[in-house]
C-alpha positions in Angstrom: 4.7 -4.4 -7.7 2.1 -6.6 -6.0 -1.6 -6.8 -6.4 -3.7 -5.7 -3.4 -5.2 -9.2 -3.4 -1.8 -10.9 -3.1 -0.9 -8.4 -0.4 -4.0 -9.3 1.5 -2.9 -13.0 1.4 0.4 -12.1 3.0 -0.9 -9.6 5.5 -3.7 -11.7 6.8 -1.6 -14.7 7.2 0.6 -12.7 9.6 -1.8 -10.4 11.3 -5.4 -10.0 12.3 -5.6 -6.4 11.0 -8.8 -5.2 9.3 -8.7 -4.2 5.6 -9.8 -0.6 6.6 -6.7 -0.2 8.8 -4.4 -1.7 6.1 -5.9 0.6 3.4 -5.5 3.7 5.6 -1.8 2.8 6.2 -1.2 2.2 2.5 -2.6 5.7 1.6 -0.7 7.4 4.5 2.7 5.7 3.8 4.8 8.0 1.6 6.8 5.1 0.3 4.0 3.2 -1.4 1.4 4.0 -4.1 -1.8 2.2 -4.7 -2.6 2.2 -8.5 -5.8 1.4 -10.3 -6.0 -1.0 -13.2 -5.7 2.0 -15.5 -2.6 3.4 -13.7 -4.2 6.1 -11.7 -3.3 6.6 -8.1 -5.8 6.0 -5.3 -6.1 8.8 -2.8 -8.7 7.5 -0.4 -8.5 4.2 1.6 -12.2 3.3 1.0 -11.7 3.2 -2.8 -9.0 0.5 -2.8 -9.9 -2.6 -4.6 -8.3 -6.1 -4.7 -7.5 -5.7 -8.4 -5.4 -2.5 -7.6 -1.6 -2.7 -7.5 0.6 -1.8 -4.5 3.9 -0.2 -5.7 6.9 1.2 -4.0 7.2 4.9 -4.7 9.8 6.1 -7.2 10.8 8.7 -4.6 11.4 7.3 -1.2 10.9 9.3 2.0 13.9 10.9 3.7 13.5 8.4 6.7 14.0 5.4 4.4 17.0 7.0 2.7 18.6 7.6 6.1 18.0 4.0 7.3 15.4 4.8 9.9 12.8 2.1 10.5 9.4 2.7 8.9 
């Protein structure tokens, strides 16, 4: 797991993507979950906070299991 804040530091050092775009991709990606401080899952990109946690899903998508690129 990684905090959203730490993810921002990595993502912004490598790309010029906007946080709205990054948030949308986090929510749309079936292989990651965005969790609140209390452990709830975020469902909307505009509600993601730097204190949230980005976590790989326990159940991976079929494409990941078959070795297809994400």
